[in-house]
N, C-alpha and C positions, 0 to 999 in steps of 0.2 A: 486504720492500720493497727493491728494487734500489737500490744506491748507485753503480753502475758509471757512469763518465763517458762511455763510448761508444767510445773509441779503443783499438785493438789496437796496443800499442807496437811489437810485432815486425813489423807490417805497416802502415806509414804509408799514409794515403790512403783508409782505409775506416773506417766507423763502424757500431757494432752497438747497437741498442736505445736510442739517444739521438740526437735529431735537432734539436738547438738549439746555440746558442753556437759554440764552436770546431769542432763537428762539421759545420757547414755548409760548411767548407772541404774536407771529404772529397769523394771522387769516386764512391764506391760505398757504398750503405747497405743494412743488413740488419736485418730484424725477426724475432725468434725466436718471438713470440706476441703476441696482442692483450690485454695487461693494462696498465693505465695507467702503472705504474712502468717499463715497458719501451717506452713510447710518447711520452715527453716531447718536445715539439716537433713531433710528427707531426700536422699540421693542414693546412688548405687552403693557408696561406702556404708551408709546406714543399714542397708539391707544385708550387706556382708556381715555387719555387726550382729544383726538378728540371727543369721545362720550360725555364726561362730558361738554365740551365747545362748542359742536355743530360745529365742524370744519371739514375740509376735506383735504385729500391728493390727488394730481393730478399727473398722470403719464401715460405712454403709456399702451395699452392693454397687451403687452407682459410683461412689468415690473409688472403689476398687477398680471398676471398669476404666475410669479415667487414668488411674495410676498405671494400669497395665498397658495403656496406649501411649504413655508419655515416657516412662523410665525403661530404657532398653535392658533386656535381660533380667527383668524383675522376677524374683522367686515367688511365684503365685502362692505357694504353700505357706509363706510367712505372713500373708495377709488374710485375716479371718473376718468374715462378714458378720455384722449385727443387723438383723432384720428389724424394721420398725415395730415398736410396741411389744416385742418378744423379749422378755428378760433373759439374760445370758449370764451364767456363772463362770467367772474367769479365775483360774488358779495361777498364781505367780509367787515369786520368792521375795522375801525382804530380809535385810540383815538385822539381826538382834545380837548386838555385841560383835563377836567374830563368827557367829553361826548364821547360816542361811536357813530360813524357816519358810516352809510352804504355807501360803495363806490364800484367801479367796475373797472376791467381792461380787456383787450382782450389778450388772449394767443393763439399762434400758435406753432406748433412743426415741426421740420424738422429732418430727420434721420442724424445720426452722423457717421455711419460706424464703430463704436467702438465695440459694442456687440449687441446681440438681444435685441430689445426694447429700445436701447439708443437713446435719442432725445436731440436736442437743444430746448430751449424755447425762443420765441420771445414775449416779453412783451410790450404792447402798452397802455400808460395811459397819459392823459393830454398832448398830443402832444409829449410825450417822447417815444422813441423806444429803447428798451434794448435787447441785444442778450446775452443769457447765453449759451455758447457753450457746456457745459458738456465736457466729454472726446470725442475726435473725431479724425478720420483719413479720410479725403476726398481728392481725387485727385483734385487739383486746376482747372483742365479742366472741372470738373463736377459742379463747383459752379454755373454757369449760368443755369444749368438744374434743380436746386432745387427751385421750385416755391415759397415756403414760405419765402425764403431769397431774393427774387427778386420781382420786379414789371415790368409790361409790358410798354414799350415805343415804339411806332411805330411798335407794333407787336413783339418786341424782349425783352427778359428778361434783366433787368438792376439791378444792386445791390441796395438793399434798403439802406437807410441812417440810421445808428444807432448812437444814442448819446453816448452809452457805449457798449463795448463788454467785457463780463466777459470770459476770454480766458484760455483754457487748455494749459498751458505752461510747460507741463511735460518734453518735450525735447527741450526747448528753450536754446540750448547750441551748441557751435561750435564743441563740441565732437560728436554731433548727427546731422551733417550737412544735410545728406540725407539718405533715406532708399530705398531699392528696394520696388516696389509695393507689396501689399500682394498677388496679383495673381502671380507675379514672384516668390515670396517665396514659395507659395503653389505648383507651378509647379516644383520647385527644390525638395521640399519634396516628391512630388508624383513620380518624376523620380527616386529618391533614393529608395523609397518604392517598386516601380515596379521592379527595378533591383534586389533588395534583395530577394523579394518573388519569382521571376522567377528563381533565381539561385539555390534554394533548396526548395522542397515541404514542408520541415519541418520548414522553416524559418518563423519568426514572427517579427513584428515591435512594439516597444513601443514609443508612443508619450509622452514625459515627460512634463506635464503641471505644471506650477508653482503654480497654484491655482485650486480650484474646478471649478470655472467659468472663462470665458475669452477667451476660445479657440473655441468657437462655430462656428465662421466664417471659421476657419481652417477645422473643421470637415465637414462642408457642402461642402467646396471646394474639400476636399479629396474624399468625396463620389461622387461628380459630375465627378471628373477626373478619379477615379479608379473604381467606382461602387462597392465599398466594404464598409460594415458597420463597424463602430468603436465601440469597446466594451468599455463602460464608467463605472464609479463608480456607485454603487448601489444608493448612496445618492443623485445623481443628475439625475438619469434616469427618475424618475417620473416627475420632473420639465421639463426636455427636452421633454417628451412626450406631454406636454401641448402645444408645438409649432410645428405645422405641418411641417414646413421646416426642423426642427431638427429631428423630430420623425422618419422620413424615413432613417436617416443617422446613427442611433445608434442601439445597441443591448445590452441586459443584459446577453446574453449567451456567455461566454468566448470561447466556442468551435465553435461559429457561426462566428468568425472573426479572421483574422490573423493580425489585427491592434488593438492595445490595448492602451487606455487612462484610464485604470482601476487602475493603481498603484499610489501610492504616489511617492514622489521624489525617483528616481531610482539610487541606489548607488551600482550597480553591484551585486545584488542578483543573485543566481545561477538558479532561475527558476521563472516562473510566478505563483502567487497564484491561478489563475484561470486555469492554464495549467501546471500541474505538469509533463506532458509528453514532455515539451519543454526544451531542454538543453541550457545552457548559450551561447554556440557557435552558436546557431541558432537565437540569439536575436540581432537585430539592434535597438539602442536607438536614437531617434531624439529629439533634444531639440530646440524648437522655442525660440530664445533668442534675446534680444536687448542689454543689458548691456555688453555682451561679445564684442560687436562691438564699444564700446565707444572709440572715437578718431581714429577708424580704417577706412580704405577704404571699404565702403559698396558695391562697385561694385563686390566684392567677396562675393556672397550671402551666401555661406556655407563653412564650414571647418570641417574636422575630428579631433577629439582629438588626439594630438600627441602621447599620451600614450595608447590610446584605439581606434583602427580603427573601432570598432563597436559602436562608439558614434559620431553622426553627429550633429553639431550646425548649425542652419539656422537663418539668420537675419530676424526677423519677428516682426512687430510692429503694434499695434492697436491705437497708438498715432501719431500725426503729427511730422515730422522732422522739424528742424529749417527752411529749405527752404520752406517747405509746410506752416509753420506758417507765414512766410513773404508773401507768395502769398495770403494767406487767409486774412490777415490784409490789404494788398494792394488792394485787390478786394473791400472791404467794406469801407475802409478809415473812421473809426469811429472818433468821437471827443475825446474819452477817452478809455483807456484799463485798465481793472483790471485783473492782473494775478491771476489765481486760484491755481497755484502750484508754491510756492516760495521756493527756494533752501536753504539748511542749510549752504552752503558754497559759496564762490565766488560771494557775493552779488553785489559787484561793477560791475563785469563783467555782471551779470544778468541785472542790471539796464541799462548798456550800450547797451546790445542786445535789450532790450525793446525799447530804444530810436532809435536804428538803424533799427527797423522793418519797419519804415515808411519813406517815402521821403517827407512827409509834416509835419507841426508843429502839435503836439498833446500833450495832457496832460496824465500823468501817475498817477495812484492811487494805491499805494502798501500798505502803512502802515495800512490803514483802514480795510483791509481784510486779515490779516495774522493770521494763526491758533494760538491757545494758545500754540501749540508745538514750536512756534518760537517767541523769544523775541527780539524786535528791540533795539539796543543800538548804539548810535553814534560812528563812522560814519557808520550806517547801518550794524552793525555787528550782525550776527544771532547766537543764542545759540540753538543747536539742542538737542531735546529729542526724543528718538525713539518712534514713535506712535504705538498704538495698531492696529493690522491688523487681522480682522476676518478670520479664516481659510475657511469660507464658501464663502465669496464674495471678497477675496483679488484680487486686480487689477492685470492685467497681465504685468505691467511694473516693478513690484517690484522684481520678481523672488525670493520671500521668500519661505522657506520650509513650508510645511503644518504642522500644529501643531497636 
């Protein structure tokens, strides 16, 4: 759950993934992806503000497609797309004393592997280079392949130098030391699905998703490995159909698939709403889960519920593990890190882990960008207030019930 307040201190006048409060004074806005903790304040009143003040929101083409399907009456001309790997010069105004001055920065995007349309932002201005990671899950071996994050030296990609990285620290914890790759998790899920469906022609599978959005990569991999469409909820079907890679993987007809992600949290109902002909004993429920593996050995990718052998939990994450975060930071070696997810507890341990991320001397910037949901008190004690989570865009690491 992001606690980032939205403003990039090195580049006044822009806001990222926060669209309320002091951020409304910014002149250019950026959205990394469509999950609720990165969309606070992003509603119809915000877009009226953009029209009245002649400002723009920048995001990936897929994120724009999602927004167009969710927010009624959204002014399309106020959302400008940034294509992957193509630098874009953005002009905006900043206040210098009482005067408004037009300035510019260069922005590039790189994929994050988190969800469809999710991107990192590389901001370059006045010889400063800032990386805002957004939420991400990238195999460290793939970092040299991402051209926007590298530059060529002697024909080979070398990591760019960033003054600051605003980092997704969702799982910066020794309780989440390592995760199986998402491909490995998907293969485990598909193997269980295949065996269950083959064992009885009446059998079906429920994929229990913790939120409406966030499982898209899983759906695409399941379709690729099983060649079976997934029945999804009505309210997300039209948005998914806007994305060609997803459109071929899903169906709105419950009788057209034996794999269902059409339910809300599954608490042992005796049948499927879309398939009254299916009995409870013919249902296998699979739960892509991360928090269940907190502090556990994740080499065991899956486990059945001890009280219900028709309920399978699989370790699946769209955020980087602690070891992946270490590799990411070590690859770029920034001068400074700003954590974008600060915990409500164990703050001393969190600071220690931030310090231990690197083998070189670095600066840490924590207190400037802590959400209003967290109040710092000496010695760095945090007081937690449960944040609001939209049922439409809740991130997949929370495992909250849908409302």
